[in-house]
VOBA-543773 format. One line per 8 residues: number of its first residue (from 0); their letters; for each residue y negated, x negated, z negated of N, C-alpha, C, O. Coordinates in pm, whole numbers, plus 50000, padded with zeros to 5 digits. Layout:
// VOBA-543773
NUM> a> Y,X,Z,Y,X,Z,Y,X,Z,Y,X,Z ~ ...
END
This chain:
// VOBA-543773
0> mrpqhlvl> 48043,55666,50505,48073,55577,50392,47985,55591,50260,47864,55570,50271 ~ 48027,55619,50159,47942,55617,50055,47839,55525,50008,47891,55414,50010 ~ 47736,55517,49974,47688,55375,49928,47753,55288,49840,47730,55169,49864 ~ 47815,55306,49763,47908,55241,49645,48005,55171,49725,48041,55055,49704 ~ 48054,55261,49836,48190,55179,49901,48121,55071,49969,48165,54957,49953 ~ 48017,55090,50043,47931,55027,50106,47909,54883,50020,47961,54777,50055 ~ 47839,54896,49926,47797,54794,49847,47933,54699,49814,47915,54578,49815 ~ 48071,54750,49783,48184,54700,49755,48225,54617,49895,48267,54502,49898
8> aiaclaaf> 48205,54698,50001,48278,54632,50111,48179,54450,50149,48221,54340,50185 ~ 48043,54501,50118,47954,54375,50158,48007,54244,50048,48027,54125,50069 ~ 48017,54323,49930,48050,54211,49822,48192,54153,49858,48204,54033,49835 ~ 48289,54212,49905,48416,54176,49949,48396,54069,50057,48447,53959,50039 ~ 48313,54097,50184,48298,54010,50281,48219,53911,50238,48240,53805,50297 ~ 48132,53910,50151,48044,53779,50111,48140,53675,50054,48142,53556,50082 ~ 48234,53751,49955,48318,53679,49885,48429,53587,49973,48451,53468,49954 ~ 48483,53657,50056,48555,53610,50179,48503,53498,50240,48565,53392,50250
16> ivsdheat> 48373,53520,50290,48282,53372,50339,48260,53287,50261,48266,53170,50298 ~ 48234,53317,50149,48192,53176,50067,48366,53123,50013,48393,53008,49979 ~ 48443,53212,50017,48605,53145,49996,48676,53064,50088,48762,52981,50060 ~ 48627,53099,50218,48658,53037,50354,48588,52931,50377,48645,52834,50427 ~ 48443,52927,50344,48354,52813,50347,48397,52696,50251,48411,52580,50290 ~ 48416,52735,50129,48496,52651,50021,48622,52593,50082,48627,52470,50079 ~ 48726,52656,50138,48845,52620,50185,48828,52492,50289,48904,52395,50288 ~ 48705,52507,50387,48703,52441,50497,48639,52315,50467,48642,52211,50533
24> aqeqrapv> 48566,52348,50325,48462,52210,50265,48620,52134,50232,48663,52034,50289 ~ 48675,52197,50147,48794,52123,50107,48890,52049,50207,48950,51944,50183 ~ 48895,52112,50306,48977,52036,50405,48920,51914,50501,48976,51832,50574 ~ 48765,51943,50461,48710,51835,50548,48634,51721,50439,48561,51636,50491 ~ 48646,51719,50323,48622,51635,50230,48715,51531,50253,48828,51547,50298 ~ 48650,51396,50211,48711,51262,50234,48803,51232,50100,48764,51247,49984 ~ 48923,51189,50138,49003,51151,50000,48943,51052,49899,48899,50949,49950 ~ 48933,51061,49786,48898,51022,49698,48992,50893,49631,49097,50935,49583
32> sqcqaiaq> 48979,50789,49623,49069,50681,49560,49061,50640,49413,48978,50563,49365 ~ 49162,50705,49347,49188,50688,49237,49191,50555,49169,49149,50532,49056 ~ 49249,50466,49254,49285,50297,49229,49163,50245,49206,49126,50175,49112 ~ 49079,50300,49339,48944,50227,49308,48853,50264,49173,48794,50184,49101 ~ 48858,50396,49163,48798,50456,49052,48835,50397,48892,48744,50385,48809 ~ 48938,50373,48869,48966,50350,48751,48939,50165,48758,48873,50105,48672 ~ 48969,50134,48813,48951,49982,48833,48798,49981,48794,48767,49915,48695 ~ 48713,50041,48856,48581,50029,48857,48527,50061,48707,48442,49988,48655
40> tipkatfa> 48576,50162,48649,48561,50225,48516,48612,50094,48431,48537,50051,48344 ~ 48724,50038,48452,48763,49958,48333,48811,49821,48437,48920,49807,48493 ~ 48690,49729,48442,48707,49643,48544,48794,49503,48485,48821,49421,48572 ~ 48826,49480,48384,48887,49413,48317,49032,49449,48258,49095,49357,48206 ~ 49073,49544,48262,49181,49588,48228,49309,49554,48307,49318,49552,48430 ~ 49418,49524,48208,49535,49533,48278,49617,49616,48314,49703,49629,48226 ~ 49638,49694,48419,49720,49815,48433,49867,49786,48423,49929,49709,48496 ~ 49917,49859,48321,50054,49861,48313,50109,49993,48275,50039,50094,48263
48> sfsgaqpv> 50256,49989,48254,50298,50142,48200,50268,50196,48091,50197,50137,48010 ~ 50323,50336,48064,50300,50379,47928,50412,50380,47832,50420,50455,47735 ~ 50523,50264,47877,50626,50260,47813,50679,50123,47844,50616,50057,47925 ~ 50804,50065,47782,50858,49951,47794,50961,49945,47919,51002,49839,47966 ~ 50987,50039,47955,51131,50052,48045,51091,49970,48173,50982,49977,48231 ~ 51209,49883,48211,51187,49793,48340,51205,49899,48477,51274,50000,48478 ~ 51141,49858,48563,51124,49938,48670,51313,49961,48762,51335,50030,48862 ~ 51398,49893,48695,51508,49922,48732,51585,50044,48694,51681,50090,48756
56> apavsege> 51532,50090,48590,51578,50218,48501,51608,50321,48608,51549,50315,48715 ~ 51686,50404,48587,51732,50550,48676,51596,50607,48662,51509,50581,48579 ~ 51595,50719,48795,51481,50806,48801,51436,50871,48687,51524,50915,48614 ~ 51322,50888,48654,51259,50976,48556,51274,51096,48564,51350,51160,48491 ~ 51183,51159,48683,51227,51312,48695,51178,51331,48834,51101,51252,48888 ~ 51232,51455,48897,51179,51469,49007,51054,51457,49039,50983,51501,48948 ~ 50979,51406,49153,50810,51431,49162,50731,51326,49134,50612,51319,49166 ~ 50815,51213,49054,50741,51102,48994,50768,50979,49074,50673,50904,49096
64> dvkftflg> 50893,50947,49124,50951,50851,49183,50897,50786,49309,50849,50873,49383 ~ 50890,50683,49353,50882,50597,49442,50983,50502,49490,51013,50404,49422 ~ 51036,50526,49601,51134,50415,49629,51100,50315,49737,51058,50344,49849 ~ 51124,50186,49687,51111,50099,49794,51242,50024,49841,51339,50005,49767 ~ 51231,49981,49984,51360,49943,50040,51312,49830,50137,51238,49844,50235 ~ 51359,49736,50099,51345,49607,50173,51401,49585,50289,51515,49539,50293 ~ 51329,49615,50408,51411,49627,50554,51410,49476,50621,51508,49453,50691 ~ 51332,49393,50610,51349,49260,50677,51181,49194,50686,51083,49267,50703
72> hstfeidt> 51178,49089,50676,51077,48996,50723,50954,49066,50613,50951,49043,50492 ~ 50859,49154,50684,50755,49231,50614,50729,49362,50604,50618,49414,50589 ~ 50874,49437,50617,50870,49566,50648,50938,49609,50518,51037,49549,50477 ~ 50880,49721,50450,50930,49778,50346,50925,49924,50401,50834,49981,50461 ~ 51063,49970,50361,51045,50142,50361,50969,50200,50244,51008,50157,50135 ~ 50874,50285,50241,50830,50346,50117,50864,50498,50129,50816,50568,50218 ~ 50956,50547,50026,50994,50688,50026,50903,50756,49905,50922,50719,49790 ~ 50805,50853,49934,50754,50938,49858,50829,51046,49779,50935,51084,49829
80> pagiiiat> 50789,51101,49667,50858,51218,49593,50869,51346,49703,50967,51421,49704 ~ 50744,51360,49802,50757,51454,49888,50826,51450,50002,50844,51548,50075 ~ 50870,51326,50023,50954,51290,50132,50886,51265,50269,50923,51311,50377 ~ 50781,51185,50246,50705,51108,50353,50789,50982,50347,50833,50939,50240 ~ 50808,50929,50451,50868,50772,50483,50770,50684,50558,50737,50705,50675 ~ 50729,50593,50490,50624,50519,50531,50707,50360,50571,50793,50312,50497 ~ 50662,50298,50692,50721,50193,50714,50622,50065,50723,50549,50079,50821 ~ 50600,49959,50661,50488,49868,50659,50506,49741,50741,50612,49680,50726
88> dyngwyrp> 50425,49700,50815,50437,49600,50909,50522,49621,51018,50570,49523,51075 ~ 50545,49721,51052,50628,49796,51169,50671,49710,51278,50571,49684,51345 ~ 50762,49662,51320,50774,49595,51451,50854,49668,51536,50855,49641,51656 ~ 50919,49757,51491,51033,49815,51567,51176,49792,51566,51264,49865,51614 ~ 51195,49642,51485,51314,49601,51476,51368,49622,51335,51489,49642,51320 ~ 51288,49618,51236,51341,49666,51121,51296,49826,51094,51179,49859,51076 ~ 51379,49895,51094,51362,50044,51088,51426,50105,50973,51535,50063,50936 ~ 51362,50209,50909,51436,50307,50832,51558,50393,50905,51578,50413,51025
96> aalpdvvt> 51620,50429,50810,51753,50507,50848,51685,50636,50924,51736,50679,51027 ~ 51572,50692,50870,51521,50817,50930,51408,50778,51009,51359,50670,50976 ~ 51354,50840,51108,51213,50831,51162,51117,50844,51084,51095,50958,51044 ~ 51018,50722,51032,50931,50734,50956,50805,50829,50992,50790,50840,51114 ~ 50721,50893,50923,50618,50969,50915,50485,50882,50931,50386,50938,50978 ~ 50480,50762,50900,50387,50676,50903,50423,50516,50919,50508,50454,50855 ~ 50350,50474,51008,50367,50316,51013,50252,50244,51024,50170,50278,51109 ~ 50225,50129,50939,50129,50038,50945,50171,49895,50996,50278,49840,50971
104> mnkahtth> 50068,49846,51073,50086,49715,51144,49969,49605,51122,49852,49632,51095 ~ 50013,49497,51137,49916,49376,51163,49953,49303,51275,50066,49292,51323 ~ 49859,49258,51310,49876,49190,51452,49905,49043,51443,49926,48993,51553 ~ 49913,48956,51336,49934,48806,51319,50019,48766,51434,49974,48717,51537 ~ 50163,48794,51405,50250,48795,51516,50329,48917,51558,50331,49025,51499 ~ 50378,48891,51644,50452,49015,51707,50576,49068,51611,50643,49169,51629 ~ 50586,48982,51513,50690,49030,51424,50613,49128,51298,50675,49146,51193 ~ 50504,49176,51313,50427,49232,51227,50376,49394,51345,50303,49484,51305
112> ftltpepg> 50416,49391,51433,50364,49490,51504,50432,49532,51633,50508,49449,51683 ~ 50412,49674,51709,50467,49673,51804,50377,49784,51888,50326,49878,51827 ~ 50360,49769,52017,50276,49833,52110,50376,49941,52164,50315,50008,52247 ~ 50489,49980,52152,50576,50088,52177,50639,50134,52072,50762,50130,52082 ~ 50590,50184,51960,50669,50254,51885,50722,50377,51921,50680,50422,52028 ~ 50817,50455,51850,50895,50548,51873,50787,50669,51909,50677,50660,51854 ~ 50809,50773,51993,50715,50830,52029,50684,50972,51908,50588,51049,51900 ~ 50814,50961,51827,50806,51078,51723,50718,51025,51614,50659,51113,51551
120> ikhvlhgw> 50701,50930,51585,50619,50875,51473,50494,50925,51479,50420,50897,51573 ~ 50454,51013,51371,50324,51091,51394,50187,51004,51373,50081,51026,51431 ~ 50214,50896,51272,50089,50830,51206,50132,50673,51252,50230,50614,51207 ~ 50052,50627,51334,50065,50469,51389,49938,50401,51320,49832,50435,51372 ~ 49927,50324,51226,49817,50256,51192,49810,50144,51208,49887,50073,51143 ~ 49704,50075,51314,49654,49951,51322,49601,49928,51237,49538,50013,51175 ~ 49608,49766,51193,49506,49698,51070,49396,49630,51145,49319,49553,51088 ~ 49388,49664,51292,49301,49595,51366,49229,49692,51434,49262,49809,51451
128> sddpgeaa> 49110,49626,51480,49001,49756,51565,49018,49682,51702,49035,49561,51717 ~ 49012,49778,51798,49026,49721,51941,48873,49666,51971,48864,49621,52085 ~ 48766,49661,51904,48653,49614,51917,48628,49484,51830,48595,49484,51711 ~ 48647,49380,51906,48646,49228,51817,48567,49206,51735,48451,49204,51777 ~ 48583,49182,51596,48480,49171,51508,48483,49276,51393,48475,49267,51270 ~ 48501,49413,51506,48481,49545,51392,48625,49569,51308,48740,49543,51344 ~ 48580,49623,51188,48693,49638,51108,48790,49800,51135,48743,49912,51153 ~ 48898,49770,51130,48962,49903,51135,48907,49997,51016,48855,49950,50914
136> kidlvvgd> 48922,50117,51036,48873,50203,50912,48975,50350,50932,48971,50444,51012 ~ 49070,50312,50810,49170,50413,50790,49153,50483,50648,49137,50411,50549 ~ 49155,50627,50634,49145,50643,50518,49198,50803,50535,49111,50888,50556 ~ 49333,50845,50526,49341,50967,50532,49501,51008,50444,49579,50918,50414 ~ 49526,51131,50416,49625,51177,50342,49735,51211,50438,49703,51269,50542 ~ 49857,51183,50415,49971,51256,50476,50056,51290,50364,50087,51214,50273 ~ 50089,51403,50377,50147,51468,50269,50121,51428,50120,50003,51451,50091 ~ 50182,51383,50033,50135,51324,49906,50121,51179,49882,50136,51126,49772
144> ahirniat> 50081,51102,50025,50050,50971,50012,49916,50968,50060,49890,51034,50160 ~ 49804,50884,49988,49657,50864,50034,49661,50735,50070,49681,50648,49985 ~ 49640,50702,50211,49641,50552,50276,49500,50517,50347,49426,50583,50419 ~ 49495,50376,50291,49355,50337,50325,49386,50186,50358,49500,50140,50351 ~ 49292,50124,50391,49296,49950,50448,49160,49913,50422,49053,49974,50422 ~ 49205,49762,50393,49071,49664,50338,49115,49541,50470,49210,49464,50486 ~ 49008,49570,50535,48983,49440,50645,48990,49309,50602,48902,49268,50527 ~ 49079,49237,50638,49081,49070,50598,49053,48983,50752,49082,49027,50864
152> dirfsygl> 49002,48872,50728,49013,48781,50840,49154,48706,50888,49252,48696,50814 ~ 49150,48660,51011,49297,48618,51051,49237,48503,51105,49121,48482,51141 ~ 49368,48413,51104,49363,48280,51193,49416,48317,51318,49484,48416,51341 ~ 49379,48229,51398,49424,48247,51520,49569,48169,51526,49586,48073,51450 ~ 49666,48206,51607,49798,48167,51604,49838,48047,51693,49784,48022,51801 ~ 49929,47981,51641,49987,47829,51753,49880,47760,51728,49849,47712,51837 ~ 49810,47728,51654,49728,47588,51627,49620,47609,51746,49606,47509,51816 ~ 49558,47699,51776,49477,47740,51872,49330,47729,51803,49236,47730,51882
160> ggsqqngn> 49300,47719,51668,49190,47698,51585,49100,47789,51571,49100,47874,51660 ~ 49007,47801,51471,48935,47935,51467,48970,48035,51387,49063,48016,51309 ~ 48899,48168,51391,48968,48279,51310,48874,48403,51388,48776,48389,51460 ~ 48947,48533,51343,48896,48646,51409,48843,48720,51279,48919,48747,51186 ~ 48703,48750,51276,48678,48831,51143,48728,48983,51181,48725,49041,51289 ~ 48771,49024,51059,48829,49164,51020,48972,49189,51121,49009,49305,51138 ~ 49047,49077,51183,49149,49076,51249,49277,49147,51169,49354,49207,51244 ~ 49309,49150,51027,49392,49225,50987,49351,49310,50874,49233,49321,50840
168> sifvfeia> 49450,49373,50813,49403,49478,50709,49539,49440,50583,49654,49409,50613 ~ 49492,49452,50461,49583,49486,50382,49573,49645,50322,49484,49694,50251 ~ 49685,49703,50372,49705,49857,50308,49710,49912,50189,49779,49840,50117 ~ 49672,50003,50131,49673,50063,49989,49721,50206,50017,49664,50293,50083 ~ 49858,50213,49940,49925,50355,49948,49911,50389,49794,49951,50317,49702 ~ 49835,50533,49781,49810,50590,49642,49908,50718,49650,49890,50810,49729 ~ 50021,50709,49552,50138,50791,49580,50201,50807,49433,50245,50717,49362 ~ 50196,50939,49405,50263,51000,49267,50164,50891,49148,50227,50846,49053
176> glcighlg> 50058,50866,49157,49982,50794,49053,49969,50664,49048,49891,50611,48968 ~ 50052,50587,49142,50055,50482,49163,49990,50416,49259,50008,50471,49368 ~ 49906,50298,49266,49864,50242,49339,49934,50111,49423,49956,50010,49355 ~ 49958,50109,49524,50037,50036,49592,49996,49965,49691,49961,50023,49793 ~ 49990,49821,49683,49940,49730,49803,50039,49668,49884,50155,49644,49851 ~ 49985,49644,49991,50081,49562,50127,49996,49452,50171,49904,49492,50242 ~ 49996,49322,50152,49905,49242,50160,49905,49164,50321,49822,49084,50363 ~ 50014,49211,50384,50038,49199,50533,50037,49043,50531,50080,48977,50437
184> hlhyeltd> 49977,48986,50656,49980,48888,50687,49847,48792,50639,49779,48726,50718 ~ 49831,48797,50532,49711,48753,50446,49702,48598,50486,49797,48520,50472 ~ 49586,48566,50535,49515,48417,50583,49446,48348,50485,49460,48229,50459 ~ 49362,48436,50427,49264,48385,50349,49253,48422,50212,49291,48536,50184 ~ 49202,48339,50106,49186,48423,49972,49075,48494,49973,48966,48472,50027 ~ 49128,48614,49885,49064,48717,49875,48884,48699,49818,48861,48611,49735 ~ 48800,48764,49856,48667,48789,49772,48647,48872,49675,48734,48956,49655 ~ 48534,48870,49594,48514,48937,49503,48487,49102,49585,48516,49205,49524
192> thyteigr> 48445,49105,49687,48417,49233,49770,48563,49292,49799,48588,49406,49762 ~ 48646,49227,49856,48806,49252,49866,48841,49315,49753,48881,49431,49757 ~ 48830,49250,49643,48875,49290,49504,48848,49411,49457,48931,49479,49396 ~ 48714,49453,49485,48644,49577,49452,48709,49678,49580,48741,49785,49530 ~ 48729,49675,49688,48736,49753,49762,48899,49766,49756,48935,49874,49803 ~ 49020,49671,49704,49130,49724,49671,49139,49787,49536,49220,49879,49537 ~ 49091,49770,49437,49079,49830,49307,49203,49830,49249,49278,49770,49327 ~ 49256,49863,49162,49365,49847,49078,49479,49882,49173,49467,49972,49256
200> ldvvmvpv> 49602,49802,49158,49733,49793,49183,49828,49780,49092,49832,49702,48996 ~ 49919,49875,49132,50043,49862,49009,50150,49794,49084,50240,49732,49027 ~ 50141,49806,49221,50277,49737,49275,50214,49665,49391,50112,49713,49441 ~ 50264,49557,49435,50184,49481,49535,50298,49402,49609,50368,49331,49537 ~ 50324,49404,49746,50425,49366,49833,50325,49212,49866,50209,49212,49907 ~ 50404,49099,49838,50317,48965,49866,50397,48854,49954,50514,48820,49937 ~ 50322,48813,50035,50408,48729,50155,50437,48593,50078,50343,48540,50019 ~ 50566,48533,50078,50577,48387,50002,50642,48296,50087,50749,48238,50067
208> dggltmga> 50560,48288,50191,50652,48178,50300,50612,48053,50271,50688,47957,50288 ~ 50460,48038,50213,50420,47912,50170,50319,47829,50270,50269,47718,50252 ~ 50309,47905,50362,50192,47829,50473,50171,47883,50588,50071,47853,50652 ~ 50293,48000,50647,50240,48052,50783,50108,48157,50727,50007,48171,50796 ~ 50123,48220,50603,49989,48277,50570,49929,48231,50502,49819,48211,50555 ~ 49934,48177,50339,49864,48088,50282,49981,48010,50164,50088,48058,50128 ~ 49930,47900,50130,49997,47822,50040,50037,47897,49911,49982,48002,49877 ~ 50141,47834,49838,50185,47912,49755,50116,47925,49607,50134,48004,49514
216> dsmsrvik> 50022,47804,49627,49914,47813,49516,49801,47924,49538,49759,47996,49447 ~ 49763,47927,49653,49653,48004,49691,49681,48164,49671,49600,48247,49629 ~ 49837,48189,49715,49888,48312,49708,49912,48366,49577,49912,48486,49550 ~ 49934,48265,49489,49952,48295,49346,49830,48309,49283,49835,48380,49183 ~ 49708,48257,49314,49586,48292,49249,49541,48421,49274,49477,48492,49198 ~ 49587,48451,49413,49566,48608,49434,49634,48730,49347,49580,48834,49311 ~ 49772,48684,49324,49832,48779,49242,49792,48769,49094,49803,48860,49012 ~ 49756,48674,49077,49721,48680,48920,49563,48762,48894,49534,48832,48797
224> rlrsslil> 49495,48736,48990,49366,48829,48976,49431,48943,49005,49409,49022,48914 ~ 49500,48989,49089,49549,49164,49111,49609,49185,48994,49610,49306,48970 ~ 49664,49115,48902,49720,49183,48777,49833,49275,48800,49862,49339,48699 ~ 49896,49297,48892,49968,49404,48905,50115,49406,48830,50165,49297,48802 ~ 50170,49501,48804,50285,49538,48707,50405,49480,48773,50486,49413,48709 ~ 50416,49505,48893,50536,49501,48997,50517,49427,49118,50467,49478,49218 ~ 50557,49309,49112,50515,49210,49257,50669,49198,49320,50770,49155,49265 ~ 50652,49243,49436,50746,49240,49539,50723,49125,49637,50621,49133,49706
232> pmhrrgpp> 50817,48999,49654,50798,48915,49749,50857,48947,49887,50967,49003,49893 ~ 50799,48919,49983,50832,48946,50135,50813,48815,50206,50781,48717,50140 ~ 50828,48806,50313,50790,48744,50423,50845,48588,50382,50760,48500,50368 ~ 50963,48561,50365,50991,48421,50313,51052,48350,50455,51143,48397,50524 ~ 50993,48246,50476,51015,48156,50542,50998,48015,50548,50885,47967,50557 ~ 51097,47944,50545,51105,47779,50498,51115,47756,50374,51230,47733,50336 ~ 51030,47755,50293,51049,47698,50145,51125,47833,50055,51101,47951,50080 ~ 51182,47806,49989,51262,47889,49853,51164,47982,49811,51045,47951,49805
240> vsafvamf> 51213,48106,49778,51115,48202,49704,51066,48159,49566,50968,48201,49505 ~ 51175,48046,49522,51118,47966,49375,51013,47914,49376,50937,47921,49280 ~ 50982,47842,49501,50825,47730,49512,50737,47851,49491,50640,47811,49426 ~ 50725,47974,49515,50618,48067,49489,50651,48118,49353,50549,48138,49287 ~ 50757,48144,49293,50760,48191,49142,50750,48066,49040,50723,48073,48920 ~ 50776,47955,49111,50715,47851,49001,50591,47846,48986,50564,47770,48893 ~ 50477,47903,49046,50347,47911,49030,50288,47991,48903,50169,47996,48874 ~ 50389,48051,48836,50374,48123,48745,50425,48110,48615,50547,48093,48601
248> gkdfdvay> 50350,48114,48517,50419,48090,48359,50472,48197,48288,50542,48283,48341 ~ 50438,48195,48162,50524,48278,48063,50452,48442,48072,50500,48542,48020 ~ 50356,48436,48132,50280,48558,48136,50323,48664,48246,50264,48770,48265 ~ 50458,48610,48332,50513,48691,48407,50684,48655,48402,50739,48545,48394 ~ 50749,48804,48411,50888,48781,48401,50954,48755,48563,50876,48784,48653 ~ 51046,48721,48591,51129,48723,48707,51241,48768,48689,51305,48744,48586 ~ 51295,48857,48808,51426,48916,48829,51467,48888,48955,51388,48895,49049 ~ 51566,48862,48967,51653,48855,49112,51752,48988,49111,51841,49008,49029
256> apddsitv> 51713,49079,49231,51770,49189,49230,51916,49149,49289,51939,49042,49345 ~ 52015,49258,49265,52149,49256,49324,52139,49321,49474,52216,49287,49564 ~ 52045,49409,49489,52032,49480,49620,51901,49490,49657,51816,49419,49602 ~ 51867,49592,49768,51739,49577,49842,51631,49681,49840,51543,49708,49922 ~ 51674,49748,49690,51578,49871,49680,51523,49884,49556,51565,49797,49480 ~ 51449,49955,49508,51402,49967,49382,51326,50097,49387,51260,50132,49484 ~ 51344,50184,49249,51259,50312,49242,51189,50300,49117,51241,50251,49017 ~ 51063,50346,49122,50966,50315,49020,50883,50432,49012,50869,50511,49105
264> smrtlpkk> 50823,50444,48885,50713,50552,48857,50599,50502,48787,50581,50382,48806 ~ 50515,50562,48708,50392,50538,48637,50506,50508,48488,50505,50409,48415 ~ 50565,50585,48483,50640,50573,48343,50720,50478,48334,50766,50463,48221 ~ 50765,50385,48437,50865,50310,48440,50833,50162,48497,50918,50077,48526 ~ 50706,50149,48507,50648,50012,48575,50643,49925,48413,50616,49968,48301 ~ 50680,49796,48458,50712,49702,48311,50564,49686,48271,50471,49693,48351 ~ 50551,49663,48132,50473,49631,48062,50415,49498,48064,50297,49483,48032 ~ 50485,49402,48098,50445,49281,48117,50480,49270,48320,50560,49334,48388
272> pliyvmkg> 50398,49182,48352,50403,49175,48487,50547,49107,48581,50555,48985,48592 ~ 50628,49177,48629,50738,49136,48701,50757,49107,48854,50758,49193,48942 ~ 50772,48966,48870,50809,48954,48975,50961,48976,49055,51057,48901,49039 ~ 50959,49072,49125,51138,49142,49120,51157,49072,49294,51091,49104,49392 ~ 51257,48980,49288,51304,48929,49405,51411,49010,49484,51526,48992,49444 ~ 51395,49092,49584,51486,49165,49599,51599,49092,49708,51560,48995,49774 ~ 51723,49137,49720,51828,49063,49749,51801,49000,49889,51823,48879,49902 ~ 51752,49079,50007,51690,49029,50117,51587,48929,50126,51569,48876,50236
280> vq> 51522,48896,50033,51423,48768,50014,51493,48665,49964,51456,48558,50013 ~ 51562,48657,49902,51639,48552,49830,51701,48443,49916,51766,48353,49864
END
């Protein structure tokens, strides 16, 4: 081999090794939360859309839209632009029409989890740790969805008294530029640390049972602090959803939907916070 050819071969091999190393590093690099980054940069901002369109508007364009379908209790189906199907607080009773790629669970009651999910579900995410007191740690990317959790404390059920540290989780989904939060079976008002860990939320799914989780006044304080553009009530047991809605003043719009789904994007979020009550919650 001529010297110049040998030099070229060595250079090509070195370039391949560097490229392969960079690709491996990219695969191993932890996901970065844009929702936290933006919130920390502008901590007092109100995050709204870039237009005045209502979220019930037709789809803007392929690749921007996230669809939410209320399946029952606190289970939503979330469909991403890339076709990933997520089911929240999955208990096996309320199921998407197609097998979900990801299910999240909380263990407050058996209506929020199942220990026997369908074998074909690739990612079964528990909002609790098997080690008492330890926090579940979830931070992964599935398709075009970045999914992470924020651990919260939980009361023991059925009047037993006491609580369990880090027994449940809030799940945050970052999809198509949207920051989406599912509060799960939230039992206590959030701390400043929780809000920092959550970051910005454009869309939030909130329990409105008025007592099994928190009272309407406490839950409304959480929602006001989060300043989300779109609020989707869920987990309604007992009092009508109007008891929750009554906690909000003129700074929030309210709409009662004719069906159980809504499609949104960054460009179709409302400028003014909107409490959007789907048909199955009314």
